[in-house]
N, C-alpha and C positions, 0 to 999 in steps of 0.2 A: 520462218526466218530466211532472209536473203543472204546468200553467200557468194563470194567471188569464185568464179570458175578457176581462177589462178590458184586459190587455196586448195582445190581438189587435185591439182596436178601432182602426180607422184604419190598420191595416197595409196597405201597398201589396200589390197582387196582381200577380205577374209570370207571364204566360203564357210558353210556350217560345220565343216570338219577340217579346216586348216586354210592357210594362205594360198592364193593362186597367182599373185603377181601384183601389179600396180596400175594405176590409171595413166593411160598414155594420151588419150584424147576423148572428146565427147562429140557425138553426132546429134545435131538438132534438126527438127522438121521446119523447113523454111516457110511453110504455109501457116503454122501456128506458133512457131518459136518455142518449142518444147523439146527438151533433151530426150531423145528416144533410146539412146544406147551410150554406154561407156565402152571405149576400146581398151581392153585389158592387155597389157604387155605381160605375157606368161612365159617369156623366153627362158627364165631361170628354172622353170618347172617343165614346160613343154617347149623345148628348143625349136625355133623357127615358126612359132605359132602365136598368133594374136586372135583374140576372140571378142565377141560382142556380149555385153551384159546389159540386160534390160532393167529399167527402174522398177518393173514389176517385182523384181527380186530384192530390191534395195531395202535395208534398214536405214535409220537416220545416220548420217555420217558422224563419226566421232572425231571432231576437229582437234581435240587435245592429243589424241593418240594417232592422228593422221591415218584413220582407218575407215574404209567403206565396207560395212558388213553386208553380206548377201545371204539369202535364205536357201540357196541351192548348194549341192555337194560338189566336191572336186571331180568326181566321176561324171556327173552331169555336165560340167563344163568341158571336161576332156572329150566327151562323146558328142558335144554339140556340133551343129553344122559349121563347117569351115567357111571363112570369109577372107577374101583378098582385099585388104583395106586400101590398096593402091588403085582399086577400081570402084566405081559407084556401087553402092549396095542396092541390089535390085529388089523389087517388090516380091519376086518369087523367093529370094533368099529370106526376106522377112517372114513370109508365109511359112516356109520350112522351119525357121528358127522359132517363131511363136507357137507353131504346131508341136514342135519337139518338146517344149516346156509346158504345153497346155495353156498358154496365155491367150487372152482375147485379142482381136485385132483393134489396135488403138484408133484406127481410122473409121471405125463403125460407131455411129452415135453422135450426139450433139455436144458432148463434153470433150475436153482436151485429151482425156483418156477413155475414148469410147463413150460409155454411159456414166463416167465418173470424172471428178475434178482431180483426183489423186490416183496414182497407179494401184495403191493398196486397197482403194475403196471398191474396186470392181472384181477382186479376185475370189471372194468367198463363193465357194461352190462352182467355180468356173470350170469349164471343160469343153473342148471343141467337139461338136458333133460332125458326122459325115457331111451334112448339108452346109455347116459352117465352113469346112475346108473346101468344099466344092465351090461355094460362093467366092471365097478368097482367091482361089485359083483362077476363077473367071475374071477377077479384077486385077490379075497379076501384071497386066500390061501398063497399069497406071504408074506414072512417075512418083516415087516415094518422097522426093524433095528432101533428101537427107544431105546435110552439109557438115563439114568438119569445123569445130570451133577454132582449132589451130589455124586452119586454112583461111578463115574469114578475118582473123586478126591482121591488122594492117590495111584493110580495105579503107579507101578514101571516103570520107563522109562529107556530103555537100548539102548546104542549106539552099533555100530558094534563090539566094543571091551570091553564092560562092562557096568555096571549100572552107571547112572549119577544122579539119583534123583527120584522125584515123581511128579505127576501132582498136582499142587496147585490151578490152576484156569484156566480161559479162557478169551480171548479177542474176543468180538463179535461186528459185524457191526450193529449199531442201526437202519439201514434202511433195509438191506437185511436179517439180523439175521443169517448171516454166521459166524461160528467160524473161525477166521483167525489165531489164535495162541493158543497153549497150554502154560500156564505159568508153568515152571518146577522149582521146588525148588531143588537146588543141594547141600544143606547144609551138607549132609553126605559125599560128595565127594569134593566139592569146597565151603568151608565155607562162608556163608554170601551172596551168589549169587543166582540170578534168571535168567533164560534164556527163550527165546521164541522159540518155534518150530511150524512150520506151519503143518497143517494136510497133505499137499501134500508131506511132507518129511517122513511121517510115512510109514514104510514098511509093518507092520501088527500089529494087536492088538489081544492079547489073552484075550478074555472076561472071559474065565474060570479061568485063572491064574492071572488076574488083571495086565497085563503087556503090555506096549507099546514099540515096537521096531522101531527105526528110522535108516535110511540108512546113518548115519553120524558117524564119529569117535569121540572119547572123546576129542582128541586134537583139532579137528575142532570146536567142541562145546565150549570148554574152551576158544578158541580164538575169539569167537563171541562177539558182543557188549552185555554187561550186560543190563538187563532190570531193570529200576528204575520206579516203579509204580507211584511215585510222579511227574514224568516228562511226563507221557503219551507217546503216540506213534504218531509222526508226519510222514508225507509221506516221508520226508528225512530219518528219522530213519528206516522206513521200507525198503527203497531203500538200505540203508547201510547194513541192515541185510541180505537181499536177495543177495546183491553183495558179501558179505563175503562168502556165500555158493555157489556162482556161479550159482544161479537160476534165472529164469525169474520171474519178479514181477507179482503178480496175477492180477493186474488191467490192464495189457497189454496182458493177456492170459486168458480171462474170461471163455473160453470154457473148460479149463483143468479140473476143479472140476466136472462140469456136466458130462463130458465124462467119468471121472473116476468112 
């Protein structure tokens, strides 16, 4: 099911043996548009500390209770590698983090989670060998491409023939943690409307100039089905949106994002 990232903001995070804090931000991989970490605000429990929590440990979010359950303990979180969220998260930090929990490297393999489509699908029997760690360290100079969801909100969105609005939010799959749509507020151009744009339709992103370019015209976007957050997104709604743009639906072309 697709959920708004905004819904997840301030969710309580429950470890297997008690609460650790709340969701402050989400970091996504800008190469595949998949959420790789939640930034947990643990200040009420660990003063002055914020930690990363990987979807490898997530259970399904409990939206009624506003709770994100995780399968690790409070001591594991307390002793996990520290991170300064005011600086880019390095690949070396990711290697240390994933190694600490015994998680696989999500960047190895053809799927969006290494060899799987969901983080939980690749964990059974997982364990890092010495050669796994050595290989990961050899790849540590690679740019991990992690971006803050909060920081990208407000980016200007441009069609092929002009600006259409700004990024207001995201719709994410609660199992795979893939971002399937950007929610674009078009109020400065098309008053009172929000539209959805899939990451596959993005031509490029200027991180320096806070600008997202899509390979669609303004008229094509204006003719697309409007997004009503109160109605959610059904599979029929998604099919209609992809059909409007003449694109193949992502659930019948699962390799596209990983290959990209």
